[in-house]
Phi, psi and omega in degrees: 000324177298319178298320180295324182291336180280340183255096182297129181222098183302315182295318178294322178296318178297316180298318181294314181295317180298316178295318181298317179296320177299315180299316180296321180292321175298318178301317179296320180296318179292322178297325177296321176295316179294330182295347176289342182234329188244153179281155177305316179300322179291319178299316181293320180297312181291325176300313181289322180297324178281324185286328185301313176299326178296315180296317180296324176295321177297318179300315180293319183292326182269008174080021180287318179057211182291339180299325181288346181264355180271133178213149175264359186230057182298320181288327176295317178297320179295319178297319177295326177296319178296317177298319180298318181295313179296318179299312181293322178300317178298319181293316180295322176296321177297322180296331180290337185247350186229158172297150183302315183295320182293314179297320180296317181299316180295321181295340179284007172285356183307315180301327177293319177295322179300315180298314180296317181290331179296333177280314185287321186263312185266355179059034177280157178265132179237128183284171183298325181297320180289325177296323176296320178295320178298314180297320178296319179298317179290330174297322176298321177297317180296326178298320180285313185288321180055059179296142179087350180266170181291336182269003181294134176245121176304333179299339180295339179287341181292307176295334176292321174297322176302316180298319180295314181292323176298322177296321175299320178298319180293322179293316180291336178297332180292336179287338179288324179079185184266003181289338179252134185277181182299319182297320179297312180298317181297317180298314185285334174298313181290316181297316180293323176298320179296314182296313185289320179289334178296334178289324185268326189306316183301334182282344183236018190289138174232142180305130182274125177279143182303323183291345180269349181301318177300327178291318177298319178297321180295317178301315181294310184293313183292323178293320178294315177299320180299310179298321181294313181294318180295316178300315179295324179299320179285340178282323187258350179237151178300134184302321182294337181272316187274334184304317181301334183285352173299331183280359172295346175301330178296322179291316180296319180296320178295316181296311181294322178298323179285319183293321186268315186245000183059034177273124176247119182297140178283178183298318182298318179295317181296313181296313179299319180297319179296317180295316179298314181296316180297320179294316179296319178296319180294318178298317179298320180292318181296325183282342184240006182292153179298151178301139178094346179277126183289000000 
């Protein structure tokens, strides 16, 4: 994997990100089905409990060994795990009340929050063009959410909270630095999720039906594969090239939402999703453009 990361391959990076986004969207769709019977903390706990052995097998297969288990930031990983659990709980709760495509579109406001938080938390400088992109992205969210209108759903604030908390996770990831590899980060994301969700799960536990075990396994496997493929895509392909393909998740969410629940997104959702995606792509390009390019 280290050799692969040294050989930049835009097409391979695009393929990895596209596949990873598809896997994550499938995981979300299955979690929405499970949410009809089980609470988000229980889904997350079983997802992490099943995923952790898979991740450890990946670490062993890819030659990570004990090196992947060493970290200088155990408390930071635990804190990120707690944020991850709350973020995922908000998203899963949102999925119970909203169509998959609509919740997914709102959650894609995360890059705008990352830009804003980089100024407030990291004291980074952001130019006017990126601030305009951030404002446009939030305008896209308002088009979907429609606050103050008769069609406004308070549940729409849940995936928006997910986007904010996900942005916090991305900001805190910068504190880890490059000293820890992808395998280390992947292992501790799952391990911390297991620990943090284990605190909440007993309070919301429902007897697990045998017929639902394959669904829990699907959520665990597809979410792990998704994160792994997306991470690898950004490792082997230029970020400015592969980042826009993260938004193919909107297409997968729309397709799965129609196939499973016959949900067809309305005009407001489509327009807002296009604005959010365009803003996110522009922000990614501005952050990775060559020096000297205006």
